[in-house]
PDB file of N, CA, C, O and CB in Angstrom:
ATOM      1  N   UNK A   1     -42.927 -45.263-273.487  1.00  0.00           N
ATOM      2  CA  UNK A   1     -42.388 -44.248-272.545  1.00  0.00           C
ATOM      3  C   UNK A   1     -41.557 -44.982-272.018  1.00  0.00           C
ATOM      4  O   UNK A   1     -41.763 -46.187-271.877  1.00  0.00           O
ATOM      5  CB  UNK A   1     -43.246 -43.565-271.574  1.00  0.00           C
ATOM      6  N   UNK A   2     -40.373 -44.335-271.598  1.00  0.00           N
ATOM      7  CA  UNK A   2     -39.371 -44.646-270.538  1.00  0.00           C
ATOM      8  C   UNK A   2     -39.850 -44.472-269.106  1.00  0.00           C
ATOM      9  O   UNK A   2     -40.443 -43.427-268.838  1.00  0.00           O
ATOM     10  CB  UNK A   2     -38.176 -43.784-270.725  1.00  0.00           C
ATOM     11  N   UNK A   3     -39.674 -45.312-268.229  1.00  0.00           N
ATOM     12  CA  UNK A   3     -39.722 -45.062-266.993  1.00  0.00           C
ATOM     13  C   UNK A   3     -39.016 -43.436-266.253  1.00  0.00           C
ATOM     14  O   UNK A   3     -39.588 -42.783-265.380  1.00  0.00           O
ATOM     15  CB  UNK A   3     -39.068 -46.329-266.543  1.00  0.00           C
ATOM     16  N   UNK A   4     -37.818 -43.121-266.822  1.00  0.00           N
ATOM     17  CA  UNK A   4     -37.087 -42.316-266.674  1.00  0.00           C
ATOM     18  C   UNK A   4     -37.595 -41.210-267.024  1.00  0.00           C
ATOM     19  O   UNK A   4     -37.346 -40.249-266.296  1.00  0.00           O
ATOM     20  CB  UNK A   4     -36.138 -42.562-267.111  1.00  0.00           C
ATOM     21  N   UNK A   5     -38.503 -40.984-268.294  1.00  0.00           N
ATOM     22  CA  UNK A   5     -39.188 -40.172-268.763  1.00  0.00           C
ATOM     23  C   UNK A   5     -39.864 -39.076-268.023  1.00  0.00           C
ATOM     24  O   UNK A   5     -40.709 -39.728-267.409  1.00  0.00           O
ATOM     25  CB  UNK A   5     -39.862 -40.784-269.311  1.00  0.00           C
ATOM     26  N   UNK A   6     -40.069 -37.685-267.635  1.00  0.00           N
ATOM     27  CA  UNK A   6     -41.256 -37.259-266.829  1.00  0.00           C
ATOM     28  C   UNK A   6     -41.707 -36.364-268.060  1.00  0.00           C
ATOM     29  O   UNK A   6     -41.124 -35.801-268.987  1.00  0.00           O
ATOM     30  CB  UNK A   6     -40.960 -36.438-265.197  1.00  0.00           C
ATOM     31  N   UNK A   7     -43.073 -36.505-267.616  1.00  0.00           N
ATOM     32  CA  UNK A   7     -44.044 -35.171-268.609  1.00  0.00           C
ATOM     33  C   UNK A   7     -44.473 -34.313-267.058  1.00  0.00           C
ATOM     34  O   UNK A   7     -44.239 -34.518-265.867  1.00  0.00           O
ATOM     35  CB  UNK A   7     -46.066 -36.003-269.860  1.00  0.00           C
ATOM     36  N   UNK A   8     -45.247 -33.231-267.878  1.00  0.00           N
ATOM     37  CA  UNK A   8     -45.953 -32.415-267.343  1.00  0.00           C
ATOM     38  C   UNK A   8     -47.682 -33.044-267.277  1.00  0.00           C
ATOM     39  O   UNK A   8     -48.503 -33.478-268.085  1.00  0.00           O
ATOM     40  CB  UNK A   8     -45.647 -31.098-268.156  1.00  0.00           C
ATOM     41  N   UNK A   9     -47.602 -32.756-265.667  1.00  0.00           N
ATOM     42  CA  UNK A   9     -49.019 -33.224-265.203  1.00  0.00           C
ATOM     43  C   UNK A   9     -50.334 -32.666-266.036  1.00  0.00           C
ATOM     44  O   UNK A   9     -51.423 -33.240-266.019  1.00  0.00           O
ATOM     45  CB  UNK A   9     -49.190 -32.749-263.670  1.00  0.00           C
ATOM     46  N   UNK A  10     -50.006 -31.255-266.887  1.00  0.00           N
ATOM     47  CA  UNK A  10     -50.932 -30.100-267.246  1.00  0.00           C
ATOM     48  C   UNK A  10     -51.550 -30.763-268.903  1.00  0.00           C
ATOM     49  O   UNK A  10     -52.581 -31.233-269.384  1.00  0.00           O
ATOM     50  CB  UNK A  10     -49.870 -28.321-267.327  1.00  0.00           C
ATOM     51  N   UNK A  11     -50.158 -30.422-269.305  1.00  0.00           N
ATOM     52  CA  UNK A  11     -50.039 -30.565-270.581  1.00  0.00           C
ATOM     53  C   UNK A  11     -49.270 -31.590-271.794  1.00  0.00           C
ATOM     54  O   UNK A  11     -49.167 -31.567-273.020  1.00  0.00           O
ATOM     55  CB  UNK A  11     -49.727 -29.605-270.642  1.00  0.00           C
ATOM     56  N   UNK A  12     -48.824 -32.454-270.709  1.00  0.00           N
ATOM     57  CA  UNK A  12     -48.096 -33.740-271.183  1.00  0.00           C
ATOM     58  C   UNK A  12     -46.751 -33.583-271.710  1.00  0.00           C
ATOM     59  O   UNK A  12     -46.162 -34.654-271.858  1.00  0.00           O
ATOM     60  CB  UNK A  12     -48.848 -34.408-272.242  1.00  0.00           C
ATOM     61  N   UNK A  13     -45.883 -32.172-272.146  1.00  0.00           N
ATOM     62  CA  UNK A  13     -45.209 -32.100-272.715  1.00  0.00           C
ATOM     63  C   UNK A  13     -43.505 -32.580-271.719  1.00  0.00           C
ATOM     64  O   UNK A  13     -43.280 -32.337-270.533  1.00  0.00           O
ATOM     65  CB  UNK A  13     -45.629 -30.843-273.315  1.00  0.00           C
ATOM     66  N   UNK A  14     -42.910 -33.036-272.359  1.00  0.00           N
ATOM     67  CA  UNK A  14     -41.595 -33.920-271.891  1.00  0.00           C
ATOM     68  C   UNK A  14     -41.146 -32.723-271.066  1.00  0.00           C
ATOM     69  O   UNK A  14     -41.043 -31.600-271.561  1.00  0.00           O
ATOM     70  CB  UNK A  14     -40.339 -34.560-273.219  1.00  0.00           C
ATOM     71  N   UNK A  15     -40.782 -33.106-269.302  1.00  0.00           N
ATOM     72  CA  UNK A  15     -39.930 -31.957-269.205  1.00  0.00           C
ATOM     73  C   UNK A  15     -38.489 -32.754-268.183  1.00  0.00           C
ATOM     74  O   UNK A  15     -38.199 -33.949-268.131  1.00  0.00           O
ATOM     75  CB  UNK A  15     -40.954 -30.448-268.343  1.00  0.00           C
ATOM     76  N   UNK A  16     -37.863 -31.663-267.526  1.00  0.00           N
ATOM     77  CA  UNK A  16     -36.440 -32.700-266.938  1.00  0.00           C
ATOM     78  C   UNK A  16     -36.947 -32.883-265.824  1.00  0.00           C
ATOM     79  O   UNK A  16     -37.837 -32.338-265.171  1.00  0.00           O
ATOM     80  CB  UNK A  16     -34.748 -32.091-266.749  1.00  0.00           C
ATOM     81  N   UNK A  17     -36.189 -33.820-265.669  1.00  0.00           N
ATOM     82  CA  UNK A  17     -36.239 -34.822-264.200  1.00  0.00           C
ATOM     83  C   UNK A  17     -35.353 -34.004-262.833  1.00  0.00           C
ATOM     84  O   UNK A  17     -34.262 -33.500-263.101  1.00  0.00           O
ATOM     85  CB  UNK A  17     -35.248 -36.634-264.600  1.00  0.00           C
ATOM     86  N   UNK A  18     -35.733 -33.943-261.823  1.00  0.00           N
ATOM     87  CA  UNK A  18     -35.224 -33.050-260.626  1.00  0.00           C
ATOM     88  C   UNK A  18     -35.360 -34.004-259.779  1.00  0.00           C
ATOM     89  O   UNK A  18     -36.337 -34.752-259.754  1.00  0.00           O
ATOM     90  CB  UNK A  18     -35.966 -31.680-260.192  1.00  0.00           C
ATOM     91  N   UNK A  19     -34.332 -34.064-258.964  1.00  0.00           N
ATOM     92  CA  UNK A  19     -34.094 -34.420-257.549  1.00  0.00           C
ATOM     93  C   UNK A  19     -33.988 -33.835-256.351  1.00  0.00           C
ATOM     94  O   UNK A  19     -33.020 -33.216-255.911  1.00  0.00           O
ATOM     95  CB  UNK A  19     -33.287 -34.859-257.495  1.00  0.00           C
ATOM     96  N   UNK A  20     -35.724 -34.202-255.486  1.00  0.00           N
ATOM     97  CA  UNK A  20     -35.539 -33.753-254.294  1.00  0.00           C
ATOM     98  C   UNK A  20     -35.383 -34.686-253.367  1.00  0.00           C
ATOM     99  O   UNK A  20     -35.047 -35.819-253.714  1.00  0.00           O
ATOM    100  CB  UNK A  20     -36.408 -33.002-253.978  1.00  0.00           C
ATOM    101  N   UNK A  21     -35.596 -34.379-252.051  1.00  0.00           N
ATOM    102  CA  UNK A  21     -34.932 -35.807-251.088  1.00  0.00           C
ATOM    103  C   UNK A  21     -35.862 -35.151-249.742  1.00  0.00           C
ATOM    104  O   UNK A  21     -36.192 -33.999-249.461  1.00  0.00           O
ATOM    105  CB  UNK A  21     -32.564 -35.931-250.749  1.00  0.00           C
ATOM    106  N   UNK A  22     -36.077 -36.365-249.136  1.00  0.00           N
ATOM    107  CA  UNK A  22     -37.125 -36.491-247.775  1.00  0.00           C
ATOM    108  C   UNK A  22     -36.052 -37.479-246.737  1.00  0.00           C
ATOM    109  O   UNK A  22     -35.157 -38.269-247.036  1.00  0.00           O
ATOM    110  CB  UNK A  22     -39.006 -37.514-248.246  1.00  0.00           C
ATOM    111  N   UNK A  23     -36.539 -37.079-245.554  1.00  0.00           N
ATOM    112  CA  UNK A  23     -35.658 -38.116-244.670  1.00  0.00           C
ATOM    113  C   UNK A  23     -36.559 -39.436-244.066  1.00  0.00           C
ATOM    114  O   UNK A  23     -37.724 -39.383-243.671  1.00  0.00           O
ATOM    115  CB  UNK A  23     -34.984 -37.217-243.273  1.00  0.00           C
ATOM    116  N   UNK A  24     -35.882 -40.350-244.101  1.00  0.00           N
ATOM    117  CA  UNK A  24     -36.543 -41.370-243.725  1.00  0.00           C
ATOM    118  C   UNK A  24     -35.343 -42.131-242.671  1.00  0.00           C
ATOM    119  O   UNK A  24     -34.117 -42.030-242.630  1.00  0.00           O
ATOM    120  CB  UNK A  24     -37.107 -42.207-245.087  1.00  0.00           C
ATOM    121  N   UNK A  25     -36.442 -43.013-241.776  1.00  0.00           N
ATOM    122  CA  UNK A  25     -35.562 -43.456-240.758  1.00  0.00           C
ATOM    123  C   UNK A  25     -34.185 -42.956-240.349  1.00  0.00           C
ATOM    124  O   UNK A  25     -33.369 -43.780-239.936  1.00  0.00           O
ATOM    125  CB  UNK A  25     -35.404 -44.584-241.013  1.00  0.00           C
ATOM    126  N   UNK A  26     -33.799 -41.407-240.449  1.00  0.00           N
ATOM    127  CA  UNK A  26     -32.545 -40.856-240.330  1.00  0.00           C
ATOM    128  C   UNK A  26     -31.428 -40.324-241.108  1.00  0.00           C
ATOM    129  O   UNK A  26     -30.476 -39.589-240.846  1.00  0.00           O
ATOM    130  CB  UNK A  26     -32.150 -41.478-239.873  1.00  0.00           C
ATOM    131  N   UNK A  27     -31.852 -40.933-242.155  1.00  0.00           N
ATOM    132  CA  UNK A  27     -31.104 -40.973-243.509  1.00  0.00           C
ATOM    133  C   UNK A  27     -31.905 -40.134-244.777  1.00  0.00           C
ATOM    134  O   UNK A  27     -32.970 -40.663-245.093  1.00  0.00           O
ATOM    135  CB  UNK A  27     -30.938 -42.633-243.939  1.00  0.00           C
ATOM    136  N   UNK A  28     -31.564 -38.989-245.488  1.00  0.00           N
ATOM    137  CA  UNK A  28     -31.615 -38.624-246.148  1.00  0.00           C
ATOM    138  C   UNK A  28     -31.778 -39.386-247.697  1.00  0.00           C
ATOM    139  O   UNK A  28     -30.875 -39.910-248.348  1.00  0.00           O
ATOM    140  CB  UNK A  28     -30.934 -38.020-245.742  1.00  0.00           C
ATOM    141  N   UNK A  29     -33.129 -39.274-248.032  1.00  0.00           N
ATOM    142  CA  UNK A  29     -33.170 -40.642-249.592  1.00  0.00           C
ATOM    143  C   UNK A  29     -33.801 -39.778-250.782  1.00  0.00           C
ATOM    144  O   UNK A  29     -35.017 -39.594-250.736  1.00  0.00           O
ATOM    145  CB  UNK A  29     -34.586 -42.431-249.312  1.00  0.00           C
ATOM    146  N   UNK A  30     -33.056 -39.220-251.871  1.00  0.00           N
ATOM    147  CA  UNK A  30     -33.184 -38.947-253.142  1.00  0.00           C
ATOM    148  C   UNK A  30     -34.720 -39.690-253.582  1.00  0.00           C
ATOM    149  O   UNK A  30     -35.163 -40.822-253.387  1.00  0.00           O
ATOM    150  CB  UNK A  30     -31.806 -39.495-253.926  1.00  0.00           C
ATOM    151  N   UNK A  31     -35.313 -38.398-254.307  1.00  0.00           N
ATOM    152  CA  UNK A  31     -37.027 -38.703-254.909  1.00  0.00           C
ATOM    153  C   UNK A  31     -36.515 -37.884-256.415  1.00  0.00           C
ATOM    154  O   UNK A  31     -36.003 -36.778-256.587  1.00  0.00           O
ATOM    155  CB  UNK A  31     -38.832 -37.635-253.711  1.00  0.00           C
ATOM    156  N   UNK A  32     -36.861 -38.837-257.255  1.00  0.00           N
ATOM    157  CA  UNK A  32     -36.724 -38.026-258.496  1.00  0.00           C
ATOM    158  C   UNK A  32     -38.302 -37.791-258.893  1.00  0.00           C
ATOM    159  O   UNK A  32     -39.244 -38.572-258.761  1.00  0.00           O
ATOM    160  CB  UNK A  32     -35.775 -38.865-259.750  1.00  0.00           C
ATOM    161  N   UNK A  33     -38.280 -36.633-259.352  1.00  0.00           N
ATOM    162  CA  UNK A  33     -39.935 -36.595-259.887  1.00  0.00           C
ATOM    163  C   UNK A  33     -39.698 -35.163-261.266  1.00  0.00           C
ATOM    164  O   UNK A  33     -38.614 -34.599-261.414  1.00  0.00           O
ATOM    165  CB  UNK A  33     -41.418 -35.946-258.060  1.00  0.00           C
ATOM    166  N   UNK A  34     -40.775 -34.876-261.989  1.00  0.00           N
ATOM    167  CA  UNK A  34     -41.059 -33.947-262.914  1.00  0.00           C
ATOM    168  C   UNK A  34     -40.125 -32.733-262.487  1.00  0.00           C
ATOM    169  O   UNK A  34     -39.821 -32.653-261.297  1.00  0.00           O
ATOM    170  CB  UNK A  34     -42.609 -33.643-262.963  1.00  0.00           C
ATOM    171  N   UNK A  35     -39.652 -31.786-263.381  1.00  0.00           N
ATOM    172  CA  UNK A  35     -39.097 -30.580-262.992  1.00  0.00           C
ATOM    173  C   UNK A  35     -40.053 -29.405-263.432  1.00  0.00           C
ATOM    174  O   UNK A  35     -40.996 -29.987-263.968  1.00  0.00           O
ATOM    175  CB  UNK A  35     -37.691 -30.455-263.586  1.00  0.00           C
ATOM    176  N   UNK A  36     -40.275 -28.137-263.475  1.00  0.00           N
ATOM    177  CA  UNK A  36     -41.250 -27.280-264.326  1.00  0.00           C
ATOM    178  C   UNK A  36     -41.265 -27.316-265.202  1.00  0.00           C
ATOM    179  O   UNK A  36     -40.368 -27.749-265.925  1.00  0.00           O
ATOM    180  CB  UNK A  36     -41.341 -26.284-264.363  1.00  0.00           C
ATOM    181  N   UNK A  37     -42.730 -26.687-265.661  1.00  0.00           N
ATOM    182  CA  UNK A  37     -43.057 -26.784-267.080  1.00  0.00           C
ATOM    183  C   UNK A  37     -42.599 -25.774-267.874  1.00  0.00           C
ATOM    184  O   UNK A  37     -42.847 -24.647-267.446  1.00  0.00           O
ATOM    185  CB  UNK A  37     -44.370 -26.855-267.290  1.00  0.00           C
ATOM    186  N   UNK A  38     -41.867 -25.862-269.143  1.00  0.00           N
ATOM    187  CA  UNK A  38     -41.395 -25.192-269.894  1.00  0.00           C
ATOM    188  C   UNK A  38     -41.773 -24.269-271.337  1.00  0.00           C
ATOM    189  O   UNK A  38     -41.217 -23.444-272.062  1.00  0.00           O
ATOM    190  CB  UNK A  38     -40.763 -25.871-269.940  1.00  0.00           C
ATOM    191  N   UNK A  39     -43.312 -25.108-271.221  1.00  0.00           N
ATOM    192  CA  UNK A  39     -44.602 -24.854-272.191  1.00  0.00           C
ATOM    193  C   UNK A  39     -44.909 -23.374-271.987  1.00  0.00           C
ATOM    194  O   UNK A  39     -45.334 -23.304-270.833  1.00  0.00           O
ATOM    195  CB  UNK A  39     -46.035 -25.838-271.785  1.00  0.00           C
ATOM    196  N   UNK A  40     -44.908 -22.186-272.516  1.00  0.00           N
ATOM    197  CA  UNK A  40     -45.725 -20.671-272.038  1.00  0.00           C
ATOM    198  C   UNK A  40     -46.955 -21.183-272.595  1.00  0.00           C
ATOM    199  O   UNK A  40     -47.664 -20.246-272.228  1.00  0.00           O
ATOM    200  CB  UNK A  40     -45.174 -18.926-272.794  1.00  0.00           C
ATOM    201  N   UNK A  41     -47.565 -21.774-273.061  1.00  0.00           N
ATOM    202  CA  UNK A  41     -48.904 -22.348-273.210  1.00  0.00           C
ATOM    203  C   UNK A  41     -50.063 -22.710-272.135  1.00  0.00           C
ATOM    204  O   UNK A  41     -51.253 -22.437-271.975  1.00  0.00           O
ATOM    205  CB  UNK A  41     -48.646 -23.418-273.770  1.00  0.00           C
ATOM    206  N   UNK A  42     -48.649 -23.788-271.219  1.00  0.00           N
ATOM    207  CA  UNK A  42     -49.564 -24.458-270.394  1.00  0.00           C
ATOM    208  C   UNK A  42     -49.583 -23.525-269.029  1.00  0.00           C
ATOM    209  O   UNK A  42     -48.600 -22.962-268.547  1.00  0.00           O
ATOM    210  CB  UNK A  42     -49.093 -26.062-270.159  1.00  0.00           C
ATOM    211  N   UNK A  43     -50.737 -23.500-268.598  1.00  0.00           N
ATOM    212  CA  UNK A  43     -51.099 -23.477-267.145  1.00  0.00           C
ATOM    213  C   UNK A  43     -50.079 -23.329-265.896  1.00  0.00           C
ATOM    214  O   UNK A  43     -50.100 -22.318-265.194  1.00  0.00           O
ATOM    215  CB  UNK A  43     -51.748 -24.671-266.951  1.00  0.00           C
ATOM    216  N   UNK A  44     -49.268 -24.300-265.685  1.00  0.00           N
ATOM    217  CA  UNK A  44     -48.268 -24.385-265.051  1.00  0.00           C
ATOM    218  C   UNK A  44     -47.000 -24.369-265.486  1.00  0.00           C
ATOM    219  O   UNK A  44     -46.100 -25.156-265.194  1.00  0.00           O
ATOM    220  CB  UNK A  44     -48.401 -25.164-264.529  1.00  0.00           C
ATOM    221  N   UNK A  45     -46.953 -22.961-266.560  1.00  0.00           N
ATOM    222  CA  UNK A  45     -45.953 -22.816-267.243  1.00  0.00           C
ATOM    223  C   UNK A  45     -44.992 -22.140-265.382  1.00  0.00           C
ATOM    224  O   UNK A  45     -45.418 -21.649-264.336  1.00  0.00           O
ATOM    225  CB  UNK A  45     -46.331 -21.632-268.951  1.00  0.00           C
ATOM    226  N   UNK A  46     -43.601 -22.527-265.917  1.00  0.00           N
ATOM    227  CA  UNK A  46     -43.096 -21.883-264.309  1.00  0.00           C
ATOM    228  C   UNK A  46     -42.090 -20.614-265.265  1.00  0.00           C
ATOM    229  O   UNK A  46     -41.313 -20.220-264.394  1.00  0.00           O
ATOM    230  CB  UNK A  46     -41.805 -23.428-262.875  1.00  0.00           C
ATOM    231  N   UNK A  47     -41.926 -20.236-265.891  1.00  0.00           N
ATOM    232  CA  UNK A  47     -41.356 -18.995-266.527  1.00  0.00           C
ATOM    233  C   UNK A  47     -39.845 -19.692-267.381  1.00  0.00           C
ATOM    234  O   UNK A  47     -39.797 -20.845-267.811  1.00  0.00           O
ATOM    235  CB  UNK A  47     -40.974 -17.636-265.102  1.00  0.00           C
ATOM    236  N   UNK A  48     -38.815 -18.774-267.466  1.00  0.00           N
ATOM    237  CA  UNK A  48     -37.700 -19.240-268.472  1.00  0.00           C
ATOM    238  C   UNK A  48     -36.714 -19.601-267.085  1.00  0.00           C
ATOM    239  O   UNK A  48     -36.736 -19.082-265.970  1.00  0.00           O
ATOM    240  CB  UNK A  48     -37.011 -17.832-269.827  1.00  0.00           C
ATOM    241  N   UNK A  49     -36.180 -20.283-267.423  1.00  0.00           N
ATOM    242  CA  UNK A  49     -34.958 -20.976-266.483  1.00  0.00           C
ATOM    243  C   UNK A  49     -34.110 -19.517-266.027  1.00  0.00           C
ATOM    244  O   UNK A  49     -33.829 -18.565-266.755  1.00  0.00           O
ATOM    245  CB  UNK A  49     -33.740 -22.299-267.578  1.00  0.00           C
ATOM    246  N   UNK A  50     -33.803 -19.715-264.512  1.00  0.00           N
ATOM    247  CA  UNK A  50     -33.341 -18.505-264.094  1.00  0.00           C
ATOM    248  C   UNK A  50     -31.824 -18.928-264.140  1.00  0.00           C
ATOM    249  O   UNK A  50     -31.599 -20.092-264.474  1.00  0.00           O
ATOM    250  CB  UNK A  50     -33.969 -17.971-262.647  1.00  0.00           C
ATOM    251  N   UNK A  51     -30.695 -18.058-263.822  1.00  0.00           N
ATOM    252  CA  UNK A  51     -29.398 -18.335-264.173  1.00  0.00           C
ATOM    253  C   UNK A  51     -28.857 -19.185-262.958  1.00  0.00           C
ATOM    254  O   UNK A  51     -27.662 -19.467-263.040  1.00  0.00           O
ATOM    255  CB  UNK A  51     -28.583 -17.003-264.474  1.00  0.00           C
ATOM    256  N   UNK A  52     -29.438 -19.580-261.998  1.00  0.00           N
ATOM    257  CA  UNK A  52     -29.063 -20.642-261.097  1.00  0.00           C
ATOM    258  C   UNK A  52     -29.344 -22.111-261.621  1.00  0.00           C
ATOM    259  O   UNK A  52     -28.719 -23.125-261.314  1.00  0.00           O
ATOM    260  CB  UNK A  52     -29.793 -20.417-259.808  1.00  0.00           C
ATOM    261  N   UNK A  53     -30.279 -22.015-262.365  1.00  0.00           N
ATOM    262  CA  UNK A  53     -30.777 -23.342-262.999  1.00  0.00           C
ATOM    263  C   UNK A  53     -30.075 -23.529-264.361  1.00  0.00           C
ATOM    264  O   UNK A  53     -30.341 -24.425-265.163  1.00  0.00           O
ATOM    265  CB  UNK A  53     -32.424 -23.341-263.219  1.00  0.00           C
ATOM    266  N   UNK A  54     -29.186 -22.607-264.509  1.00  0.00           N
ATOM    267  CA  UNK A  54     -28.467 -23.209-266.043  1.00  0.00           C
ATOM    268  C   UNK A  54     -27.559 -23.317-265.984  1.00  0.00           C
ATOM    269  O   UNK A  54     -26.984 -22.372-265.443  1.00  0.00           O
ATOM    270  CB  UNK A  54     -28.432 -22.657-267.218  1.00  0.00           C
ATOM    271  N   UNK A  55     -26.739 -24.402-266.424  1.00  0.00           N
ATOM    272  CA  UNK A  55     -25.347 -24.672-266.282  1.00  0.00           C
ATOM    273  C   UNK A  55     -24.536 -24.006-266.687  1.00  0.00           C
ATOM    274  O   UNK A  55     -24.844 -23.552-267.789  1.00  0.00           O
ATOM    275  CB  UNK A  55     -25.004 -25.582-266.649  1.00  0.00           C
ATOM    276  N   UNK A  56     -23.348 -23.615-266.243  1.00  0.00           N
ATOM    277  CA  UNK A  56     -22.520 -22.453-266.323  1.00  0.00           C
ATOM    278  C   UNK A  56     -22.049 -22.825-267.759  1.00  0.00           C
ATOM    279  O   UNK A  56     -22.196 -23.952-268.232  1.00  0.00           O
ATOM    280  CB  UNK A  56     -21.313 -22.262-265.094  1.00  0.00           C
ATOM    281  N   UNK A  57     -21.444 -21.731-268.442  1.00  0.00           N
ATOM    282  CA  UNK A  57     -20.421 -21.918-269.847  1.00  0.00           C
ATOM    283  C   UNK A  57     -19.276 -22.623-269.468  1.00  0.00           C
ATOM    284  O   UNK A  57     -18.681 -22.567-268.392  1.00  0.00           O
ATOM    285  CB  UNK A  57     -19.840 -20.480-270.553  1.00  0.00           C
ATOM    286  N   UNK A  58     -18.980 -23.419-270.645  1.00  0.00           N
ATOM    287  CA  UNK A  58     -17.742 -23.679-270.138  1.00  0.00           C
ATOM    288  C   UNK A  58     -16.560 -22.720-270.308  1.00  0.00           C
ATOM    289  O   UNK A  58     -16.523 -21.639-270.896  1.00  0.00           O
ATOM    290  CB  UNK A  58     -17.420 -24.817-270.630  1.00  0.00           C
ATOM    291  N   UNK A  59     -15.601 -23.385-269.646  1.00  0.00           N
ATOM    292  CA  UNK A  59     -14.359 -22.074-269.080  1.00  0.00           C
ATOM    293  C   UNK A  59     -13.278 -22.783-270.276  1.00  0.00           C
ATOM    294  O   UNK A  59     -12.951 -23.949-270.496  1.00  0.00           O
ATOM    295  CB  UNK A  59     -13.558 -22.168-266.772  1.00  0.00           C
ATOM    296  N   UNK A  60     -12.947 -21.604-270.849  1.00  0.00           N
ATOM    297  CA  UNK A  60     -12.176 -21.974-271.891  1.00  0.00           C
ATOM    298  C   UNK A  60     -10.670 -22.141-271.586  1.00  0.00           C
ATOM    299  O   UNK A  60     -10.402 -21.084-271.014  1.00  0.00           O
ATOM    300  CB  UNK A  60     -12.385 -21.044-272.897  1.00  0.00           C
ATOM    301  N   UNK A  61      -9.635 -22.810-271.641  1.00  0.00           N
ATOM    302  CA  UNK A  61      -8.169 -22.781-270.687  1.00  0.00           C
ATOM    303  C   UNK A  61      -7.951 -21.447-271.325  1.00  0.00           C
ATOM    304  O   UNK A  61      -8.485 -21.003-272.341  1.00  0.00           O
ATOM    305  CB  UNK A  61      -6.702 -24.153-270.936  1.00  0.00           C
ATOM    306  N   UNK A  62      -6.534 -20.553-270.067  1.00  0.00           N
ATOM    307  CA  UNK A  62      -5.805 -19.752-270.704  1.00  0.00           C
ATOM    308  C   UNK A  62      -4.726 -19.986-271.341  1.00  0.00           C
ATOM    309  O   UNK A  62      -3.802 -20.779-271.156  1.00  0.00           O
ATOM    310  CB  UNK A  62      -5.591 -19.040-270.119  1.00  0.00           C
ATOM    311  N   UNK A  63      -5.061 -18.786-272.532  1.00  0.00           N
ATOM    312  CA  UNK A  63      -4.110 -18.899-273.838  1.00  0.00           C
ATOM    313  C   UNK A  63      -2.604 -19.065-273.839  1.00  0.00           C
ATOM    314  O   UNK A  63      -1.906 -19.378-274.804  1.00  0.00           O
ATOM    315  CB  UNK A  63      -4.259 -17.729-274.586  1.00  0.00           C
ATOM    316  N   UNK A  64      -2.119 -18.735-272.279  1.00  0.00           N
ATOM    317  CA  UNK A  64      -0.990 -19.816-272.002  1.00  0.00           C
ATOM    318  C   UNK A  64      -1.239 -20.364-271.091  1.00  0.00           C
ATOM    319  O   UNK A  64      -1.093 -19.924-269.951  1.00  0.00           O
ATOM    320  CB  UNK A  64       0.270 -19.493-271.819  1.00  0.00           C
ATOM    321  N   UNK A  65      -1.716 -21.557-271.421  1.00  0.00           N
ATOM    322  CA  UNK A  65      -1.893 -22.777-270.284  1.00  0.00           C
ATOM    323  C   UNK A  65      -0.983 -23.639-271.202  1.00  0.00           C
ATOM    324  O   UNK A  65      -0.082 -24.347-270.751  1.00  0.00           O
ATOM    325  CB  UNK A  65      -3.710 -23.512-269.878  1.00  0.00           C
ATOM    326  N   UNK A  66      -1.261 -23.536-272.429  1.00  0.00           N
ATOM    327  CA  UNK A  66      -0.340 -24.423-273.537  1.00  0.00           C
ATOM    328  C   UNK A  66       0.843 -24.393-273.750  1.00  0.00           C
ATOM    329  O   UNK A  66       1.540 -25.275-274.251  1.00  0.00           O
ATOM    330  CB  UNK A  66      -0.586 -24.292-274.679  1.00  0.00           C
ATOM    331  N   UNK A  67       1.161 -23.293-273.352  1.00  0.00           N
ATOM    332  CA  UNK A  67       2.717 -22.863-273.970  1.00  0.00           C
ATOM    333  C   UNK A  67       3.652 -23.141-272.625  1.00  0.00           C
ATOM    334  O   UNK A  67       3.379 -22.905-271.448  1.00  0.00           O
ATOM    335  CB  UNK A  67       2.859 -20.912-274.561  1.00  0.00           C
ATOM    336  N   UNK A  68       4.712 -23.657-273.137  1.00  0.00           N
ATOM    337  CA  UNK A  68       5.856 -23.725-272.249  1.00  0.00           C
ATOM    338  C   UNK A  68       7.294 -23.391-272.501  1.00  0.00           C
ATOM    339  O   UNK A  68       7.890 -23.718-273.527  1.00  0.00           O
ATOM    340  CB  UNK A  68       5.892 -24.855-271.889  1.00  0.00           C
ATOM    341  N   UNK A  69       8.045 -22.425-271.064  1.00  0.00           N
ATOM    342  CA  UNK A  69       9.004 -21.941-271.737  1.00  0.00           C
ATOM    343  C   UNK A  69      10.053 -22.407-271.185  1.00  0.00           C
ATOM    344  O   UNK A  69      11.165 -22.111-271.622  1.00  0.00           O
ATOM    345  CB  UNK A  69       9.009 -20.694-271.861  1.00  0.00           C
TER     346      UNK A  69
END
């Protein structure tokens, strides 16, 4: 297992990494840790991802963006 891989402490399923921060000597320091568990059979199940957690869909350029007059 790679040191970058995060797993749920209850069920052992792979979870995404999330960054949190804490202040040390007046500077905010990032701390990487396991994200919420998405396994519905796990006791630590966090539910489906909220719309804020999902990345926005890729935007298509307007049809007129490729044309030049």
